[in-house]
C-alpha positions as CSV (number, residue, x, y, z in Angstrom):
1,M,-9.9,236.9,-50.2
2,K,-11.0,235.7,-46.8
3,N,-10.6,232.0,-45.8
4,S,-13.9,230.1,-45.6
5,K,-14.7,229.3,-42.0
6,K,-15.3,225.7,-40.9
7,S,-17.3,224.6,-37.9
8,L,-15.5,223.4,-34.8
9,K,-17.2,220.0,-35.2
10,I,-15.9,219.5,-38.7
11,R,-12.4,220.8,-37.9
12,L,-11.9,218.6,-34.8
13,L,-13.4,215.6,-36.6
14,T,-11.1,216.1,-39.6
15,T,-8.0,216.8,-37.5
16,I,-8.5,213.7,-35.3
17,T,-9.4,211.5,-38.3
18,L,-6.3,212.6,-40.2
19,L,-4.1,212.2,-37.2
20,L,-5.4,208.6,-36.6
21,A,-5.0,207.8,-40.3
22,A,-1.4,209.0,-40.2
23,V,-0.7,206.9,-37.1
24,F,-2.3,203.8,-38.6
25,A,-0.3,204.4,-41.9
26,F,2.9,204.7,-39.9
27,I,2.2,201.5,-38.0
28,Y,1.4,199.7,-41.3
29,L,4.6,200.9,-42.9
30,V,6.7,200.0,-39.9
31,F,5.2,196.6,-39.7
32,N,5.8,195.9,-43.3
33,F,9.3,197.2,-43.1
34,F,10.4,195.1,-40.2
35,F,8.6,192.0,-41.5
36,T,10.3,192.3,-44.9
37,Q,13.6,192.9,-43.1
38,Y,13.0,189.7,-41.1
39,I,12.3,187.7,-44.2
40,E,15.4,189.0,-46.1
41,T,17.7,188.7,-43.1
42,T,16.6,185.2,-42.4
43,A,17.0,184.2,-46.1
44,D,20.4,185.8,-46.4
45,S,21.6,184.2,-43.3
46,L,20.6,180.7,-44.4
47,L,21.9,181.1,-47.9
48,V,25.3,182.5,-46.7
49,E,25.6,179.5,-44.3
50,A,24.7,177.0,-47.1
51,R,27.2,178.6,-49.5
52,Q,29.9,178.5,-46.8
53,N,29.2,174.8,-46.1
54,Y,29.5,174.1,-49.8
55,I,32.8,175.9,-50.1
56,E,34.1,173.8,-47.2
57,R,32.8,170.5,-48.5
58,P,31.3,170.5,-52.0
59,F,28.7,168.0,-53.1
60,D,29.0,166.0,-56.3
61,G,26.7,164.8,-59.0
62,D,26.3,161.2,-57.6
63,K,24.4,162.6,-54.6
64,K,27.0,161.4,-52.2
65,A,26.3,164.4,-50.0
66,E,22.6,163.4,-49.7
67,Q,23.4,159.8,-48.9
68,E,25.9,160.6,-46.2
69,P,24.9,163.8,-44.5
70,T,27.4,165.2,-42.0
71,A,27.2,167.8,-39.3
72,S,28.3,170.5,-41.8
73,D,25.4,169.7,-44.0
74,A,22.8,169.8,-41.2
75,A,21.8,173.4,-42.0
76,I,20.7,172.5,-45.6
77,T,19.3,168.9,-45.1
78,D,16.0,167.6,-43.9
79,E,17.1,166.9,-40.3
80,P,18.5,169.7,-38.1
81,H,21.6,168.8,-36.1
82,D,20.3,170.6,-33.0
83,K,17.2,169.8,-31.0
84,N,17.0,173.5,-30.1
85,P,18.0,175.4,-33.2
86,E,18.4,179.2,-33.6
87,P,15.2,180.9,-34.7
88,H,16.4,181.4,-38.3
89,T,17.4,177.7,-38.7
90,A,13.7,176.8,-38.6
91,F,13.8,177.5,-42.4
92,A,17.0,175.5,-43.0
93,S,15.2,172.5,-44.3
94,S,13.7,174.7,-47.1
95,V,17.1,175.6,-48.5
96,Q,17.5,173.7,-51.8
97,K,20.6,173.2,-53.8
98,T,21.4,172.5,-57.4
99,I,24.2,172.7,-59.9
100,I,23.5,174.3,-63.3
101,S,25.5,174.9,-66.4
102,D,26.1,178.2,-68.1
103,D,23.0,177.6,-70.2
104,F,20.9,176.9,-67.1
105,E,20.8,173.1,-67.6
106,I,20.2,171.3,-64.3
107,L,23.1,169.0,-63.6
108,F,22.4,168.1,-60.0
109,P,20.1,166.7,-58.8
110,Q,18.9,164.6,-61.7
111,V,15.4,165.6,-62.6
112,Q,13.2,162.7,-63.8
113,F,9.9,164.6,-64.0
114,S,8.3,162.2,-61.7
115,G,5.7,164.7,-60.7
116,F,7.1,165.4,-57.2
117,S,6.6,168.9,-56.0
118,D,10.3,169.4,-55.2
119,E,11.3,168.5,-58.7
120,D,8.7,170.9,-60.1
121,A,9.8,173.7,-57.8
122,L,13.4,173.2,-58.9
123,T,12.5,173.2,-62.5
124,N,10.3,176.3,-62.1
125,F,13.0,178.1,-60.2
126,V,15.7,177.5,-62.8
127,S,13.3,178.4,-65.6
128,G,12.5,181.7,-63.8
129,L,16.2,182.3,-63.2
130,K,16.9,181.8,-66.9
131,S,14.0,184.1,-68.0
132,S,15.3,186.8,-65.6
133,D,18.3,187.3,-67.9
134,I,20.9,187.2,-65.2
135,K,24.6,186.4,-65.7
136,L,25.6,183.5,-63.5
137,A,29.2,184.5,-63.5
138,R,28.4,188.0,-62.3
139,T,25.7,187.3,-59.8
140,A,26.3,186.2,-56.1
141,D,22.8,186.4,-54.7
142,G,19.4,188.0,-55.3
143,K,15.6,187.8,-55.1
144,L,13.3,186.3,-57.7
145,E,9.6,186.9,-57.8
146,L,7.9,184.3,-59.9
147,E,4.1,184.2,-60.2
148,D,2.9,183.6,-56.6
149,N,6.4,182.5,-55.4
150,L,9.2,184.5,-53.8
151,Y,12.7,183.0,-53.9
152,Y,15.9,184.2,-52.4
153,Y,19.0,182.6,-53.9
154,A,22.8,182.5,-53.7
155,I,25.2,181.5,-56.6
156,A,28.7,180.3,-56.3
157,P,31.1,178.8,-59.0
158,N,31.2,175.0,-58.9
159,I,34.6,174.1,-57.5
160,E,34.6,170.6,-59.0
161,E,33.7,171.5,-62.6
162,E,34.5,174.7,-64.4
163,G,31.7,176.4,-66.2
164,T,29.1,175.2,-63.8
165,Y,27.5,176.9,-60.8
166,A,26.2,175.8,-57.4
167,V,22.9,177.5,-56.7
168,F,21.2,177.6,-53.3
169,F,17.6,178.9,-53.1
170,L,15.0,179.3,-50.5
171,N,11.3,179.6,-51.2
172,M,9.9,182.2,-48.8
173,S,6.4,182.3,-50.4
174,D,4.7,181.0,-47.3
175,L,6.0,183.9,-45.2
176,Y,5.3,186.3,-48.0
177,I,1.7,185.1,-48.3
178,F,1.5,185.2,-44.5
179,E,2.7,188.8,-44.6
180,Q,0.0,189.8,-47.2
181,T,-2.7,188.1,-45.1
182,L,-1.5,190.0,-42.0
183,N,-1.6,193.2,-44.0
184,Q,-5.1,192.6,-45.0
185,I,-6.2,191.8,-41.4
186,L,-4.3,194.8,-40.2
187,L,-6.0,197.1,-42.7
188,I,-9.4,195.8,-41.8
189,I,-8.7,196.3,-38.1
190,M,-7.4,199.8,-38.7
191,L,-10.4,200.7,-40.9
192,I,-12.8,199.5,-38.3
193,G,-10.8,201.3,-35.6
194,L,-10.8,204.5,-37.6
195,V,-14.5,204.4,-38.2
196,T,-15.2,203.6,-34.6
197,I,-13.0,206.4,-33.2
198,A,-14.3,208.9,-35.8
199,T,-17.9,208.0,-34.7
200,I,-17.0,208.4,-31.0
201,T,-15.2,211.7,-31.8
202,Y,-18.2,213.0,-33.6
203,L,-20.5,212.2,-30.7
204,I,-18.1,213.8,-28.2
205,V,-17.5,216.9,-30.4
206,S,-21.3,217.3,-30.9
207,K,-21.7,217.2,-27.1
208,I,-19.2,220.0,-26.8
209,T,-20.4,222.2,-29.7
210,K,-24.1,222.1,-28.8
211,P,-23.5,224.1,-25.5
212,L,-21.2,226.5,-27.5
213,Q,-24.1,227.1,-30.0
214,T,-26.4,227.8,-27.1
215,L,-23.9,230.3,-25.6
216,A,-23.4,231.9,-29.0
217,H,-27.2,232.4,-29.3
218,F,-27.1,233.8,-25.8
219,A,-24.3,236.3,-26.7
220,N,-26.3,237.3,-29.8
221,E,-29.4,238.0,-27.6
222,I,-27.2,240.2,-25.4
223,G,-26.1,242.1,-28.5
224,E,-29.7,242.7,-29.4
225,G,-30.3,244.3,-26.0
226,N,-32.1,241.3,-24.4
227,Y,-30.4,241.0,-21.0
228,Q,-32.1,237.8,-19.8
229,T,-29.7,235.4,-18.1
230,I,-29.4,231.7,-19.1
231,D,-30.4,229.0,-16.7
232,E,-29.3,225.9,-18.7
233,E,-26.8,223.7,-16.8
234,F,-23.6,222.5,-18.5
235,V,-21.7,219.4,-17.4
236,D,-18.2,220.7,-18.3
237,L,-16.6,223.0,-15.8
238,E,-15.2,225.4,-18.4
239,L,-18.6,225.8,-20.1
240,H,-20.3,226.3,-16.7
241,E,-17.7,229.0,-15.8
242,L,-18.2,230.7,-19.2
243,K,-22.0,230.6,-18.7
244,T,-21.6,232.1,-15.2
245,T,-19.3,234.8,-16.4
246,M,-21.7,235.7,-19.3
247,N,-24.6,235.8,-16.8
248,E,-22.7,238.2,-14.6
249,T,-21.7,240.3,-17.6
250,T,-25.4,240.4,-18.7
251,K,-26.5,241.7,-15.2
252,K,-23.8,244.4,-15.3
253,L,-24.8,245.4,-18.9
254,K,-28.4,245.5,-17.8
255,L,-27.6,247.7,-14.9
256,Y,-25.3,249.9,-17.0
257,D,-28.0,250.3,-19.7
258,A,-30.5,251.3,-17.0
259,D,-28.0,253.8,-15.5
260,Q,-27.3,255.2,-19.0
261,R,-31.0,255.7,-19.7
262,T,-31.4,257.4,-16.3
263,F,-28.3,259.5,-16.9
264,F,-29.5,260.8,-20.3
265,Q,-32.9,261.5,-19.0
266,N,-31.6,263.5,-16.0
267,A,-28.9,265.2,-18.2
268,S,-31.5,266.3,-20.7
269,H,-33.7,267.6,-17.9
270,E,-30.8,269.5,-16.3
271,L,-29.7,270.9,-19.6
272,R,-33.2,271.9,-20.6
273,T,-33.8,274.0,-17.5
274,P,-31.0,276.6,-17.9
275,L,-31.6,276.6,-21.7
276,Q,-35.3,277.5,-21.1
277,I,-34.3,280.3,-18.7
278,I,-31.8,281.7,-21.2
279,K,-34.4,281.5,-23.9
280,T,-37.1,283.2,-21.7
281,N,-34.8,286.1,-20.7
282,A,-33.7,286.5,-24.3
283,E,-37.3,286.7,-25.6
284,G,-38.1,289.1,-22.7
285,I,-35.3,291.4,-23.6
286,E,-36.4,291.2,-27.3
287,V,-39.9,292.4,-26.6
288,G,-38.9,294.8,-23.9
289,I,-40.6,293.2,-20.9
290,I,-37.3,292.4,-19.1
291,D,-34.6,294.9,-18.2
292,D,-31.6,294.4,-20.4
293,K,-29.2,294.4,-17.5
294,K,-31.2,292.0,-15.4
295,G,-31.8,289.8,-18.4
296,A,-28.1,289.7,-19.2
297,I,-27.2,288.8,-15.6
298,A,-29.7,285.9,-15.7
299,I,-28.4,284.7,-19.0
300,K,-24.8,284.8,-17.9
301,K,-25.6,283.0,-14.6
302,E,-27.5,280.2,-16.4
303,T,-24.8,280.0,-19.1
304,D,-22.1,279.5,-16.4
305,K,-24.3,276.8,-14.8
306,L,-24.9,275.2,-18.2
307,G,-21.1,275.3,-19.0
308,T,-20.3,273.7,-15.6
309,L,-22.9,271.0,-16.1
310,V,-21.6,270.2,-19.6
311,E,-18.0,270.1,-18.4
312,D,-19.0,267.7,-15.5
313,I,-20.9,265.4,-17.9
314,L,-17.9,265.3,-20.3
315,Y,-15.5,264.7,-17.4
316,L,-17.6,261.8,-16.1
317,S,-17.8,260.3,-19.6
318,R,-14.0,260.3,-19.8
319,L,-13.8,258.6,-16.5
320,E,-16.2,255.9,-17.5
321,T,-14.4,255.2,-20.8
322,R,-11.1,255.0,-18.9
323,S,-9.4,257.6,-21.1
324,S,-5.7,257.0,-21.5
325,D,-4.8,260.7,-21.6
326,R,-3.9,260.9,-17.9
327,M,-0.6,262.5,-17.0
328,M,0.5,260.2,-14.2
329,V,3.2,261.5,-11.9
330,T,4.2,260.9,-8.2
331,N,3.0,263.9,-6.2
332,D,2.4,264.9,-2.6
333,L,-1.4,264.8,-2.0
334,R,-1.0,267.4,0.8
335,E,0.1,270.0,-1.7
336,T,-2.7,269.2,-4.1
337,L,-5.3,269.5,-1.3
338,A,-3.8,272.7,0.1
339,Y,-3.5,274.3,-3.4
340,T,-7.1,273.5,-4.2
341,A,-8.3,274.9,-0.9
342,E,-6.3,278.2,-1.5
343,R,-8.4,278.7,-4.7
344,Y,-11.5,279.0,-2.5
345,A,-9.9,281.4,0.1
346,S,-11.9,284.4,-1.1
347,V,-15.2,282.4,-0.8
348,S,-14.3,281.2,2.8
349,D,-13.3,284.7,3.8
350,R,-16.5,286.2,2.5
351,N,-18.5,283.7,4.4
352,N,-16.4,284.1,7.6
353,L,-15.3,280.4,7.5
354,R,-12.0,279.2,9.0
355,V,-10.1,276.5,7.1
356,Q,-8.0,274.2,9.3
357,F,-5.3,271.9,8.0
358,D,-4.3,268.7,9.8
359,F,-1.5,267.3,7.6
360,Q,1.3,264.9,8.7
361,K,4.8,266.2,8.6
362,D,6.2,263.9,5.9
363,P,5.0,264.0,2.3
364,V,2.1,261.8,1.4
365,L,3.2,260.5,-2.0
366,F,0.8,259.0,-4.5
367,H,1.0,258.2,-8.2
368,Y,-1.8,260.1,-9.9
369,D,-3.0,262.7,-12.4
370,E,-3.1,266.0,-10.4
371,K,-6.1,267.2,-12.4
372,D,-8.2,264.3,-11.2
373,F,-7.6,265.0,-7.5
374,E,-7.9,268.7,-8.0
375,R,-11.3,268.1,-9.4
376,A,-12.3,265.7,-6.6
377,F,-11.0,268.1,-3.9
378,Q,-12.7,271.0,-5.6
379,N,-16.1,269.3,-5.6
380,L,-15.8,268.3,-1.9
381,I,-14.5,271.7,-0.8
382,S,-17.2,273.6,-2.7
383,N,-19.7,271.3,-1.2
384,A,-18.3,272.0,2.3
385,L,-18.4,275.7,1.7
386,R,-22.2,275.6,1.0
387,Y,-23.0,273.8,4.2
388,A,-20.4,274.9,6.8
389,E,-21.3,277.3,9.5
390,N,-17.9,278.2,11.0
391,I,-15.1,275.7,10.3
392,I,-13.9,273.5,7.4
393,H,-11.3,270.9,8.5
394,L,-8.9,269.3,5.9
395,G,-6.8,266.3,6.8
396,C,-4.2,264.2,5.0
397,R,-2.3,261.4,6.6
398,Q,-0.8,258.0,5.9
399,I,-2.0,255.4,8.4
400,D,-0.5,251.9,8.1
401,N,-0.8,250.9,4.5
402,R,-3.5,253.4,3.6
403,I,-3.8,257.1,2.8
404,M,-6.7,258.9,4.6
405,I,-8.0,262.3,3.3
406,T,-10.8,263.9,5.3
407,I,-12.9,267.0,4.5
408,H,-15.2,268.0,7.3
409,N,-17.7,270.9,7.8
410,D,-19.6,271.8,10.9
411,G,-22.9,272.5,9.1
412,E,-26.2,270.8,9.4
413,P,-26.3,267.0,8.9
414,I,-27.4,265.3,5.8
415,S,-30.9,263.9,6.2
416,K,-31.3,260.2,6.6
417,A,-33.4,260.1,3.4
418,D,-30.7,261.8,1.3
419,L,-27.6,260.0,2.8
420,P,-27.9,256.7,0.9
421,H,-28.2,258.6,-2.4
422,I,-25.7,261.4,-2.3
423,F,-23.4,259.7,-4.7
424,D,-26.1,258.9,-7.2
425,R,-26.0,260.9,-10.4
426,F,-28.2,263.9,-10.6
427,Y,-29.5,263.3,-7.1
428,K,-29.9,266.7,-5.5
429,G,-30.4,267.1,-1.8
430,N,-30.8,270.2,0.2
431,K,-28.8,273.1,-1.4
432,G,-27.6,270.8,-4.1
433,V,-26.6,272.3,-7.5
434,H,-27.1,269.7,-10.2
435,G,-26.4,266.5,-8.4
436,I,-23.3,265.3,-10.3
437,G,-20.4,266.6,-8.3
438,L,-20.2,263.8,-5.7
439,S,-20.7,261.2,-8.4
440,I,-17.6,262.5,-10.1
441,V,-15.6,262.4,-6.9
442,Q,-16.6,258.7,-6.3
443,S,-15.7,257.8,-9.9
444,I,-12.3,259.4,-9.6
445,V,-11.5,257.7,-6.3
446,Q,-12.6,254.3,-7.5
447,S,-10.5,254.6,-10.7
448,Y,-7.4,254.7,-8.4
449,G,-8.5,251.7,-6.4
450,G,-9.9,253.6,-3.5
451,R,-13.2,254.4,-1.9
452,I,-15.0,257.3,-0.4
453,E,-17.2,257.2,2.8
454,V,-19.4,259.8,4.5
455,M,-20.4,260.3,8.1
456,S,-23.0,262.9,9.1
457,S,-24.2,263.9,12.5
458,A,-25.2,266.9,14.5
459,K,-21.5,267.8,14.8
460,G,-21.2,268.1,11.0
461,T,-20.4,266.0,7.9
462,T,-17.1,264.3,7.1
463,F,-16.1,262.9,3.7
464,T,-13.2,260.4,3.9
465,I,-11.2,259.3,0.9
466,I,-9.3,256.0,1.5
467,L,-6.5,255.2,-1.0
468,P,-4.2,252.2,-1.1
469,Q,-0.5,252.9,-0.5
470,Q,1.5,252.6,-3.6
471,P,5.2,251.8,-4.1
472,I,7.1,255.1,-4.9
473,Q,7.7,255.4,-8.6
């Protein structure tokens, strides 16, 4: 089952929103963790200090400790002993102390139920401690959540009277409520920030996806065969470069499509001509108006021409599709050129033409498929044989960082009208066969990163193949 596709806008918006939500949640949890740690650390520190002071100098039931406070009591009395206390001692005045019995009766201080808040807080705390079902003898310290109050307490056995316990407690409700208030404010700020950033992200992503939709529509038009370029300007450099590239590709496709149409029109015309001649001769032989031998010779000639044309078309098609069936090896181009020329020795002898070789002494090495350059040299040499009057000159040299291959004939020059078009497919000049040979040569040379040039004058015509020098493989 294929996964359902989501738009880029939704995917980016979802990703950024989830990422921000995760970051905010992390901040929220870290804040709560450290704030809670601060509350607990502060409470534990004060309670430990109060219990230690009690062990060093216990207080009794007649409130003597309250009447005559000493330096050791300063941490748990109303007046701090230092004008610049440590940060945690700011809560020292909140530490309260009491002595209770095993059955949670308040022995110190005496509670008279006068309505004072401190007495009510003490009574509520002890009642909550009792209802929590703790064992005074087994408990040293702890935390008690009672209604809207949060208490931290420490318990120690009463040194002066067995069976009673000194209890120190600290009401941290104000800080706890402050923490809850901060949490609410933090959540509101995070929610507003999340909505704001999500909205901004949506607008930015919409600005990005709109040009992409335009380019997608443009690509679809190309696929439908509409090769019109797009003129819309994009602010982003990457989108502008993509648009420029697509426009260039569109122009190339338009040109290629036109070339293909022309190619098939010309190919069909070139194929139709020999087929019509073959058909005409066959019908003439059938009805007896053409001599069998003459008809057979004409049919064979046109069949050979047709076969050569079909082979050239197929070869050109393989070059255009960049077929991967090439057998690439490092060879000496001098040998390939000389071998190809030898194949035409009988033709040159019959036409009384001299073939001259101007090769350098050292090998001219190049990494190539020998069949490709045999085909290119074959087309150029056969072309030279049709036009030469006395001499065909073949050269192969390495000059600087280039390989230069020349094929010259001393025949009549190419007309100025034909010269710009000799490499066009199916363009036939004077004495041309079917106008595809030189196009094949050009395609072969270009596929190896080279180029072919032609110079024609009263002294003859020279085709020059220029190839880049390659590292020896």
